[in-house]
N, C-alpha and C positions, 0 to 999 in steps of 0.2 A: 431444253425441255421446259414446258410451261409449269408454273407453280401449281401443284395439286390443290392447295388450299383455295385458290381463286377460280378454280374451274366451276362449271355450272351443273354437272351431272353426277349421278350415282349409277352403278352398273351391277346387273345381275346376269351371270352366265348360266345358260341352260341348254340342254340337248334339244335340238330342233324337234324331236319327236314329242316333246312336252308342249309345244306351242299351241296346238289345237285345243288342249285342255286349258291352257292359260288364257287363250282368247275367249273361250266359252265361260270360264268361271273365275278368271282373275289369277294373279300370281299369289298363291296361297302359302301359308306357313307349312312346315313339314308335318306338324301335328294334324293338319287337315287333309293331307295328301294320301292317296291310295293308288297303287298301280301306275306309277310314273317311272321314267328313266332316271334313276338315282345315280349320280356320279361322285357324290361325296364319300370320303373315307369313313367307313362304318365305325372305326375306333374313335375318330374325332367327333362324329355325331353323338355317340354314346356319352362322351365326356362333356358335351355341351349341356347336358341335362340339368346340372346344378343351377345354372342361371335361367333355366326354362327357355333356352334359345330356340327350341323347336316350335315355340308359339309365335315366332316373329319371322318375317320375310327378310333375309339378309341381302344387303347391297354393299359393294366396295366403292372406294373413292376414286379409283382409276382402273382402266383396263390393263390387261397383261400383268396383273399382280401375281404374287406367288401362288395363290389359290388357282387362278386361271391356268398357270403354267403346269401345276401338278395334275389338274384335271385333264388337260390336253395330253400330257405324257401317259397317264393311266388309261386313257380312252382313245387311242389313235384311230379307231374305226368309226367314231361318232362325229357328227356335224353339230357345231354349236352356234348359237346366236347370243348376242349380248343386248339385253334390254336396258335402255337408258331412261331414267326418270330425273326430272329437274330437282336439284337440291332445294330450291325454293318451295317445292311441293312437300318435301320431307320436313323442312323448317316450319311451314304453315301447319302441318299436322303433328308437330312435335314428336317425330320419330326418335327413337333412342339411339345412343351411340356407345360403342365399345372402342376406346381409343387405341387398342392394339389387339392382337390375336387373343381370342377369349381363353385360350389354353396357356397363355404366357405365365400364369401363376400370379399375376398382378391384378387382374380384373376380378372384382368381387361384386360389382353392381353395374346396372345399366344407367347411363347418364341421359339427362334430357338433351335435346338437340344443341342448344347454345352452350351448355356446360361441356358437352362432349366435343364439340368443335374446338373449343378453347383448350381442351385437355390433350388433343392430338399433337404429337411432336412432328410438325409439318416439315421442319428442317431435315430431320432424319428420313422421313417418308420420301422427300424429294430426291434423296440419294439413290433410292431403288437398288441398293446393294444387297441382293438376295443371298449372297454367301455370308453375310454378316447376320447372325441370329437376331440381334436386337433390331436391326433395320427391317429384316423380313417380318418380324412380329408386328412392328408398327405399320408396315405396308399392308397388313391384313386387318387393319381397323375396319369396323363394320358400322353401317347405318342400318337400323332395324325398324321395319314397319310393323306395328302391333296389329294391323288389319290386313286383310286381303287387298292387294293392289289391283284394281280393275285395269284392263288393257287400255281403256280410254284415257288413263292417266299416264301412259307411256309417252315419252317425247319422241323416241325413235327406237329402232331395232337395227343393230349392226350385224352384218353378215359377212362371211369371208370370201364369197365368190358369187358368180352370176347364177349358178344353179340353185343355191340356197336363197338368193334374192327372189328368184321366180317362185319358189315354194312359199316364202313368207308373203309376197305380194298376193298370191292366190288366196291364202288364208285370210289376209287382211281384207281383201275385197269381199270374201264370203261373209265375214262378220261385220262389214261396214265401218272399219276403223280407218282413221286418217293419218296415223303416225307415219313419219318418214322412215323408209327402209334404206339404210345406208350401206352400200357395198364397199367395205373398207377392210381388206385383209390385215392391215397394220394394227388393227385393234385386237388381234388375236396372237397368242404365242406362236413362235416359229416363223412369223412373217418377216 
């Protein structure tokens, strides 16, 4: 498996029902959202308040991470898409980083991009051993945009099947976007 540190993208999982709003207004922080399909655990969302994480748009460093797996298990009737943004975009805009799950008890501050990238334990992350608590927490490191991410900044959108691909392509054409839509079920848990 490829080294996660050397990859080029960050990923945000969302319910396909949110995509119309994302295309029209950008990928927004939780604090700016109303009336969306929310798939996050409410207890975890409430506990993220101390670091004001609801004011950032969260991305993960790889697909099929523990968050993605939990969301798929908890929402078996929903269709998801995975939005990919280049890490170079995050770096150029100095997005913030949390080097492990924000509720690990270790995270007390958000790091700037370079400091955060250097703080991540990439060796442990590459193990992807989700039954190991320490590894699972590291695999849920986040890269956080302090601003709404416009859909024009998306590099691609991954979809799990042809039907979802058709829906996303129709929306993409309606809004005049050019990002690639990649039908790749292996980017999603359960594949």
